[in-house]
N, C-alpha and C positions, 0 to 999 in steps of 0.2 A: 376318487377312483372307486369303481364298483367292486362288490364282493367277488363277482365272477373273475374280474381282472386280477384279484389277489390270489386266486386258486393256484396251487403249485402244479406245475406240469412236469411230467417225466418223459424222457426219451426212451427209445425202444430197449436199449440194454438194461435200464433201470426197471422197465415194465416186465421184462423177462424174469429178472431177479425177484421182483415183487410177487408175481403170480405163479412162478415156477413152470412156465410154459415156453416152448420154443417159438421162434418167429413164425414158422409155418403154422403151428397150432393156433397162435394168436390170430393170424390173418384168416385162417379157416373159420374160426369162431365168429370173427367180424362178418365174414361173408354170409354166415348162417344167422346173423342177428343175435348172437349169444355172447357178445363181448363188447365193451364200450368202444365206440368209434374214436379214431384219432382226430386231432384238430391240426390244421395247417398253421405253422408259426413262422413260415418263411419259404423261400424258393426251395423246393425239394426237401423240406424239413417238416416233420410232423412230431406231435407229442400227445400224451394222454393226460387227462386230469386225474390227479391223485384221489380226489373225492369220489370220482366215478369208479376208479379201480377198487377202492376200499368198499364201496357199496356192492360191487360185483362179488368181491370175496365174501362179504357178509351174507349175501344171498346164497352163495355157493356152498358155504360150510353148514352142514346139517347136524354135526356131532363133534364132540371134543374128546380126545384121548389124552389124559394128563399124567405126566410124571409127577411124583410126589416129593421126594427128598430134594431140597434146595430149589424146587420149582414152586411147590405149594407150602411146604414146611421148611423153616430155617434149619440150618445145621443143628443137630441135637435137640431141636424143638419137637414138642408133642401136640401142641395146639395150633390150629390155624390162626394166624394173625387176623385181627378184625377186618382190616382192609381186604385181605385175601378172601376171607369168608364172604364178605359182601359181594365181591366180584363173582365168586363162584355161584352164589345164590341168584344173582342176576342172569348169569349165563344159563343156569338150570331152568329158568323160566322160558328160555327160547329153544333149548336143544338138549338132547341127552348127553350126559357126561359119563366117562369111565376112567377110573384111576388105574394107572398102568406102571408098575414099579419093578425094578430089578431087586429091590430089597426083599429078602426072604421072610421078614417078620410080618405075618398075617395080622398080628395084634396091632402093630403100628399102622400099616396101610389100611387094614379093615376098620380101625378106630376112626380114621379120617373119613372113610367111605360111609360108615354108619352115621357119622355126624351130619353128612350131607344127604344120606339116603340114596347112594348111588352104588353101582357095581364096582368091583375092583379085581385086579390081578396082581398078585405078589409073585416074586421069582419069575418075572416075565422073560428074562434071558435076552433082552435087547442087546445087539441088533438082530438076533435071530428072529425069524418071521412066524414061527408056529403059533405062539400065544397071541400075537397081534392078528393073525388070520382068524383065530377063534373069536376074538372080540368083534372083528368086522362082520363075521357071520351072525353073531348075536344082534348087532346093531341093524343088520340088513340094509346098509347104506353103502353105495359105491365108494371105494377108497378115495376117489378124487373129491368127494364131498365130506370127507372126514379130516379134521386137523389134529395132528399130534403136537403137543406142546411140552417142551422140556428145556433143560439147561445144558445138556451134553450133546456135542456134535456127533461123537462116534457111537452113541447108543440111541438117543431119542431121534435125532435128525436122520441118521443112517437107517434106522429101522423104518421110519416113515417113507424115506426115499425108495427103499427096496420094494415097497408095496404100493407106491403111487399116491400116498397121502399128501395133503398140504402140510408142510412142516413149519413150525414156529420155534425159533431158538430164543429163549428169554434169559435175562440176567438172573443169577441166583437170588433168592429172596432173603431179606434180612428179618430180624425179629419183629420189626414194625410192619412187615408186609410190603416193603418197598424194594426195588431192585438194588443189589449191591453194585456200586459204580465200577469196582475193579475186582476181577476174579482171575487169578493167575492161571488156574487150571483151564478155565474156559478160553482165556486168551491164547494159551498154548495150543489147544485143540483147533481153534479158528485158524491160527497161523499154519498149523500142519495141514489142515484141510485146503487152505489156499495154495500151499506149496504143491498139493496134489492136484490142483486145477479146479477145486470147487469154488463157487461164487457165493461168498458169505459177507454180510455186513456186520 
C-alpha cells in the first residue's frame, strides 16, 4: 500500500474543528485557491488530507503567543525542562514568540523570557482583550496568523477566540517537559465548555 493511501483523511466537521473555520469560510478559501482542496472518497462524500491541513496551518501561523505556567513551566518549576526549551528554540528559528501570562510575577515570567530572549507580558488579565491587543499591535501580524498556546480553556483559549487568533489547547507540562496525561482541572473546563456548546477535543 502506498504512503498516500495511508494518509489520514478528515471529514468536514473534523476539518472545521481542526482549522477553526466555518463551512462557508472553508469553501470560500478553496474557491480562492487559499485552502487545501477536498478529495472524493465516495458518492457525495469528500474529505481532506490531514497532512495537507497541517501544512496549511504551519504556513498560516506567523507568530506564537505562549502561556507560561503549566504550559511551558511545570507547577512550581522555575526552569524550562530541556525538551521544552529545545522545542521553543526551534520555534524561535521560524517565528517570533511572546510569553503571555496572568501570573503577576515579572521575575518568574521575565526570567523565562530572558532565557529565550523574547518579549513577555505578566498580569495579562486573560480572557480580557486589552493586553493581547497590545501584543498583536507590537507583532504587526493579523490575528488569524497568530496562535495562542495554553493549558486553560477559559483564559487562554477564550482570550484567543475573542480576538480571532488560532487557539491551541495543550496538556499541562510535567517536570520532564512532557504532557501530563490526566489533569482534573482541564478536564472539568473542557466538560463545561462542551456543555456550553463549544467544540473541543
